C-alpha positions as CSV (number, residue, x, y, z in Angstrom):
1,M,0.2,0.0,0.0
2,S,1.6,3.2,-1.2
3,T,2.5,5.8,1.8
4,E,3.0,8.7,-0.7
5,P,1.0,11.7,-0.1
6,Q,-1.8,11.9,-2.8
7,P,-2.0,15.6,-4.2
8,Q,-4.9,17.7,-3.4
9,D,-7.7,19.4,-5.1
10,P,-6.9,23.0,-5.9
11,G,-10.5,24.3,-5.6
12,S,-10.4,22.3,-2.5
13,V,-8.2,24.4,-0.4
14,A,-9.5,27.9,0.6
15,N,-7.4,30.7,-0.9
16,T,-6.1,32.9,2.5
17,S,-4.0,35.4,0.3
18,F,-5.2,38.7,0.5
19,E,-6.2,40.6,-3.1
20,P,-3.9,43.4,-3.7
21,Q,-7.0,45.5,-4.6
22,F,-8.4,45.0,-1.7
23,V,-6.0,45.5,0.8
24,R,-5.3,49.3,-1.2
25,N,-9.3,50.1,-0.7
26,M,-9.0,49.1,2.8
27,L,-6.0,50.9,3.8
28,E,-7.7,54.0,1.5
29,S,-10.5,54.0,3.5
30,F,-8.8,53.7,6.9
31,L,-6.7,56.8,5.8
32,R,-10.1,58.7,4.7
33,I,-11.9,58.2,7.7
34,G,-8.7,58.6,9.9
35,L,-8.5,62.2,8.2
36,V,-11.9,63.0,8.4
37,F,-12.1,62.3,11.9
38,I,-9.0,64.4,12.8
39,L,-10.6,67.9,10.6
40,L,-13.9,67.0,12.8
41,Y,-11.5,67.0,15.8
42,E,-9.2,70.2,14.7
43,S,-12.6,71.8,13.4
44,Y,-13.9,71.2,17.2
45,E,-11.2,72.9,18.6
46,I,-11.5,76.0,16.8
47,I,-15.1,76.5,17.7
48,E,-15.4,75.4,21.5
49,P,-14.8,78.5,22.2
50,F,-17.7,80.0,20.1
51,M,-20.0,76.6,21.1
52,V,-22.0,78.0,24.2
53,P,-23.2,81.7,21.9
54,L,-23.6,79.9,19.2
55,V,-26.2,77.5,21.0
56,W,-27.6,80.3,22.6
57,G,-28.2,82.0,19.8
58,A,-29.9,79.8,18.0
59,I,-32.2,79.4,20.9
60,I,-33.1,83.1,21.4
61,A,-33.3,82.7,17.6
62,V,-35.8,80.0,17.5
63,A,-38.0,81.6,20.7
64,A,-37.8,85.2,19.2
65,M,-38.4,84.8,15.7
66,P,-42.3,84.9,16.3
67,L,-41.6,88.7,17.3
68,V,-39.7,89.5,14.7
69,K,-42.8,88.4,12.3
70,V,-44.9,90.1,13.7
71,L,-42.7,93.6,13.9
72,E,-41.4,93.0,10.3
73,P,-44.4,93.8,8.5
74,R,-44.7,97.4,10.6
75,L,-41.4,98.1,9.1
76,G,-41.9,97.8,5.3
77,G,-40.7,93.6,5.6
78,R,-36.9,94.8,6.5
79,R,-36.4,91.7,8.4
80,G,-32.8,92.6,9.2
81,L,-34.5,95.6,10.6
82,S,-37.0,93.6,12.6
83,A,-34.3,91.3,13.8
84,T,-31.8,94.4,15.3
85,L,-34.6,96.0,17.2
86,V,-35.9,92.7,18.7
87,T,-32.1,92.0,19.7
88,L,-31.6,95.2,20.8
89,G,-34.5,95.0,23.3
90,F,-33.6,92.0,24.7
91,I,-30.0,93.2,25.4
92,V,-32.2,96.4,27.3
93,L,-34.1,93.9,29.1
94,L,-31.0,91.6,30.2
95,V,-28.4,94.9,30.9
96,V,-30.7,97.2,32.9
97,P,-32.4,94.4,35.6
98,T,-28.5,93.0,35.7
99,W,-27.2,96.9,36.3
100,M,-29.9,97.5,38.8
101,V,-29.5,94.3,40.9
102,T,-25.6,94.4,41.3
103,D,-26.0,98.5,41.6
104,S,-28.2,97.3,44.9
105,L,-25.8,94.4,45.9
106,L,-23.2,96.2,45.2
107,G,-24.3,99.6,47.7
108,A,-25.7,97.2,50.6
109,L,-22.2,95.6,50.8
110,K,-20.5,99.2,50.8
111,N,-23.0,100.8,53.4
112,V,-22.5,98.3,55.7
113,A,-19.0,98.2,55.7
114,Q,-18.7,101.7,55.7
115,A,-21.3,101.8,58.7
116,A,-19.1,99.1,60.5
117,K,-15.8,101.1,60.1
118,A,-17.4,104.0,61.6
119,N,-19.0,101.7,64.6
120,E,-22.4,103.3,63.2
121,L,-23.3,99.7,62.5
122,V,-26.6,99.0,64.8
123,I,-28.7,96.2,65.1
124,P,-32.2,96.7,66.3
125,A,-33.6,94.6,69.3
126,P,-35.1,91.2,68.1
127,P,-39.2,91.1,68.5
128,E,-40.5,89.3,70.8
129,K,-41.9,87.4,68.1
130,I,-39.3,85.5,67.1
131,A,-39.0,83.4,70.5
132,S,-42.0,82.4,69.6
133,I,-40.6,80.4,66.0
134,P,-40.9,76.9,66.4
135,M,-37.6,74.8,66.8
136,V,-35.7,77.6,65.8
137,G,-37.1,81.1,67.4
138,E,-35.3,81.1,70.9
139,D,-31.3,80.1,68.8
140,V,-32.6,83.0,66.9
141,Y,-33.6,85.8,69.4
142,A,-30.7,84.9,71.4
143,A,-28.3,85.7,68.9
144,W,-29.8,88.6,67.8
145,T,-29.8,90.0,71.3
146,R,-26.6,89.3,71.5
147,A,-25.9,91.2,68.7
148,N,-27.8,94.1,69.4
149,Q,-25.9,94.3,72.9
150,D,-22.5,93.6,71.3
151,L,-21.6,93.6,67.8
152,E,-18.6,94.3,67.9
153,A,-17.7,91.3,69.9
154,V,-20.3,89.1,67.4
155,L,-18.2,90.9,63.7
156,K,-15.0,89.3,65.7
157,E,-16.2,86.0,66.2
158,A,-17.4,85.9,62.9
159,A,-14.7,87.6,61.1
160,P,-13.3,84.5,58.9
161,Q,-16.7,83.5,57.7
162,I,-17.8,87.0,56.9
163,T,-14.8,87.2,54.8
164,N,-15.3,83.8,53.3
165,V,-18.9,85.3,52.7
166,V,-18.0,88.6,51.0
167,T,-15.5,86.8,49.1
168,A,-18.0,84.2,47.4
169,V,-20.6,86.7,46.7
170,L,-18.0,89.4,45.2
171,K,-16.9,86.2,42.6
172,K,-20.4,85.4,41.8
173,I,-21.4,88.6,41.0
174,G,-18.0,88.7,38.8
175,S,-18.7,85.3,37.1
176,S,-22.2,86.7,36.5
177,L,-21.3,90.0,35.1
178,V,-18.9,87.5,32.7
179,G,-22.2,85.7,31.5
180,V,-24.4,88.5,31.1
181,L,-21.2,89.6,28.5
182,M,-21.5,86.2,26.7
183,F,-24.9,86.2,26.8
184,V,-25.2,89.9,25.3
185,V,-22.8,88.0,22.5
186,S,-25.3,85.0,22.7
187,L,-28.3,88.0,21.6
188,I,-25.9,89.2,18.9
189,I,-25.7,85.7,17.4
190,A,-29.4,85.6,17.5
191,G,-30.0,88.8,15.6
192,G,-28.0,87.2,13.0
193,F,-29.7,83.8,12.7
194,M,-33.1,85.7,12.9
195,A,-31.9,88.1,9.7
196,Y,-31.3,85.0,7.7
197,A,-34.1,82.6,8.9
198,E,-35.2,81.1,6.4
199,S,-31.6,80.0,5.2
200,C,-30.3,78.6,8.6
201,G,-33.7,76.2,8.7
202,K,-33.1,75.1,5.3
203,L,-29.7,74.3,6.0
204,A,-31.0,72.5,9.2
205,H,-33.7,70.9,7.9
206,K,-30.9,69.4,5.2
207,F,-29.3,68.3,7.9
208,F,-31.6,66.3,10.1
209,I,-32.7,64.7,6.8
210,R,-29.0,63.8,6.2
211,V,-28.9,61.7,9.7
212,G,-32.1,60.5,10.2
213,G,-33.4,60.5,6.5
214,M,-36.6,61.7,5.5
215,N,-38.8,60.1,8.3
216,P,-38.1,60.7,10.8
217,G,-35.2,63.3,10.0
218,G,-37.5,65.3,7.9
219,E,-39.6,66.0,11.2
220,W,-36.7,66.7,14.0
221,A,-36.3,70.4,12.8
222,T,-39.7,71.6,12.9
223,L,-40.2,68.9,16.6
224,S,-36.8,71.2,17.6
225,V,-38.2,74.7,17.3
226,A,-41.4,73.4,18.6
227,T,-39.5,72.0,21.7
228,V,-37.6,74.8,22.4
229,R,-40.9,77.2,22.9
230,S,-42.5,74.8,24.5
231,V,-40.1,74.8,27.1
232,L,-39.8,78.6,26.7
233,K,-43.6,78.8,27.6
234,G,-43.3,76.1,30.2
235,V,-40.1,76.4,31.9
236,I,-38.8,80.1,31.4
237,G,-42.1,81.8,30.8
238,V,-43.8,80.0,33.9
239,A,-40.9,81.1,36.3
240,V,-41.4,84.7,35.0
241,I,-44.9,84.8,35.7
242,Q,-44.3,83.1,39.0
243,T,-41.6,85.5,39.6
244,V,-43.8,88.6,38.8
245,L,-46.8,87.9,41.3
246,I,-44.5,86.8,44.0
247,A,-42.7,90.2,43.7
248,I,-45.4,92.2,43.3
249,G,-45.9,91.2,47.1
250,L,-42.3,91.7,48.2
251,F,-42.7,95.2,46.8
252,A,-46.0,96.2,47.7
253,V,-45.2,95.8,51.4
254,G,-41.7,97.1,51.4
255,I,-39.8,94.1,51.8
256,P,-36.0,94.5,51.9
257,G,-33.8,93.8,49.1
258,A,-36.9,92.7,47.1
259,P,-35.1,93.1,43.8
260,I,-32.0,90.6,44.7
261,W,-35.2,87.9,46.2
262,S,-37.1,88.4,43.1
263,A,-33.8,87.6,41.5
264,L,-33.0,84.4,43.6
265,I,-36.6,83.3,43.3
266,L,-36.6,83.5,39.5
267,F,-33.2,81.4,39.2
268,L,-34.9,78.7,41.5
269,A,-37.8,78.8,39.2
270,I,-36.2,78.0,36.2
271,A,-34.1,75.3,38.3
272,Q,-37.6,73.6,39.0
273,L,-37.3,74.1,42.6
274,P,-39.8,75.3,44.7
275,A,-39.7,79.4,45.7
276,L,-41.2,78.9,48.4
277,I,-37.9,78.0,49.6
278,V,-37.2,81.5,49.6
279,V,-40.5,82.8,50.1
280,L,-40.9,81.2,53.2
281,P,-38.0,83.1,55.4
282,I,-39.7,86.2,54.2
283,I,-43.2,85.4,55.6
284,A,-41.4,84.7,58.9
285,Y,-39.8,88.3,58.8
286,A,-43.3,89.6,57.4
287,F,-45.1,88.7,60.9
288,S,-41.7,89.9,62.8
289,A,-41.7,93.5,60.7
290,Y,-45.3,93.9,59.7
291,D,-49.2,94.1,61.6
292,T,-50.7,90.8,61.4
293,T,-53.0,92.3,58.6
294,T,-50.5,92.9,56.4
295,A,-48.3,90.2,57.0
296,V,-51.6,87.5,56.3
297,I,-52.8,89.4,53.4
298,F,-48.6,89.3,51.8
299,T,-48.8,85.2,53.3
300,V,-51.6,84.5,51.4
301,W,-50.8,86.4,48.3
302,S,-47.0,85.1,48.6
303,L,-48.5,81.1,49.2
304,V,-50.4,81.8,46.0
305,A,-48.5,82.6,43.8
306,G,-45.4,80.0,44.7
307,A,-47.6,77.5,44.1
308,S,-49.4,79.3,40.5
309,D,-46.3,77.3,38.6
310,N,-48.8,73.9,39.7
311,V,-51.3,75.0,37.6
312,L,-49.6,77.4,34.5
313,K,-47.3,74.4,33.9
314,P,-49.7,71.6,32.5
315,M,-51.7,74.7,30.4
316,L,-48.5,76.0,28.7
317,M,-46.0,73.2,28.8
318,G,-46.3,70.7,25.5
319,R,-48.8,73.4,23.5
320,G,-48.5,72.6,19.9
321,V,-46.1,69.6,20.7
322,D,-47.5,65.9,20.0
323,I,-45.0,64.8,22.9
324,P,-46.0,64.3,26.3
325,M,-45.9,67.3,28.5
326,P,-43.7,64.3,31.5
327,V,-41.2,63.8,28.7
328,I,-40.4,67.5,27.6
329,L,-40.6,68.3,31.6
330,I,-38.0,65.4,32.3
331,G,-35.9,66.7,29.6
332,A,-35.7,70.1,30.7
333,I,-35.2,69.0,34.2
334,G,-32.3,66.2,33.5
335,G,-30.6,68.5,30.5
336,M,-30.3,71.3,33.4
337,V,-28.7,68.9,35.9
338,S,-26.2,67.5,33.6
339,A,-25.6,70.8,31.6
340,G,-27.0,74.1,33.1
341,I,-29.0,76.0,31.5
342,I,-28.7,75.4,27.7
343,G,-29.5,71.9,28.8
344,L,-33.1,72.8,30.1
345,F,-33.2,73.5,25.8
346,A,-31.3,71.0,24.5
347,G,-32.0,67.9,26.9
348,A,-35.9,68.5,26.0
349,V,-35.1,68.4,22.4
350,L,-33.0,65.3,22.7
351,L,-35.4,63.4,25.0
352,S,-37.6,64.4,22.5
353,I,-35.9,63.3,19.1
354,W,-35.8,60.1,21.3
355,Y,-39.7,59.6,22.0
356,K,-40.1,59.9,19.0
357,L,-37.6,57.6,17.2
358,F,-39.4,55.0,20.1
359,V,-43.0,55.5,19.1
360,L,-41.9,54.5,15.3
361,W,-39.6,51.9,16.6
362,L,-42.9,50.2,18.3
363,N,-45.3,51.6,15.4
364,Q,-43.1,48.9,13.1
365,E,-42.9,46.5,15.3
366,A,-46.8,46.7,15.5
367,K,-47.4,45.6,11.9
């Protein structure tokens, strides 16, 4: 029996050699994809400092465009002039209150510092009602009485804490002013977007179609605009209305530092935190500083105004959008927690797009 190896059929052995054309195409594809990623990365590094103003500019443009369309016919159809006037109006509305709050806060700090330096700072005696406040009344009354009797000793003991607080306040004021300046830049960018709204809208529509196809990508541009406006009405709009209602009570009664309290309440309302965090201590102060009738009226007004968002939010949020209100609200709150104020809008838009994709997937599975 022969033990010589038998020749194998060439067709039965797999060809493990690489085709030169395949290797060349693979390398060229790898190089091209790598170059695209490098280009995208370097481009992002260049425009990163402008990303926040650009995003804010787009959000403001979407929100303010109805005002431009209302004003445009009255100015002879001049879109550029309409966008410029709306932009200038928003800048004035932003800068003037910021200047008033900053001037009030710095003025109060300056007056306190001058009075303390001249030994003219006097803490009035605490009202007897303070001691009757549950849980904290006696401690507050004792500390207030000590400050009234020996303010210099109290200030010496609390000097490090006072220094830290003042430093933190000044840093916050500085960062806030920088933020206002960046917002002014965003408003100017928004003016440019509004002046060329049609071109920008067509470009966004083409981009979404390129990313998501005609269906559902063709709906994303309209959905994004509607969601931003829904968040503007349901979150920002409700926050402004709620703050105005509470501020009416603060100014009517004459609460000290009313502009500062109003700004703090507006911030809490936008952050979806209860305004009562600030209102309740002010109510306690009103009962100690004013007569009972005034304090009761102020309390009822403040509590009703503080709870007004529970009525206004369902009425305004989600209108004009076929997205459930909880989806938009969760996206807005979650986006703000993760990315700040911009996330308030971006989170709602992203979660709305995700919801549309999820519903589309469910409908496809049901067929």
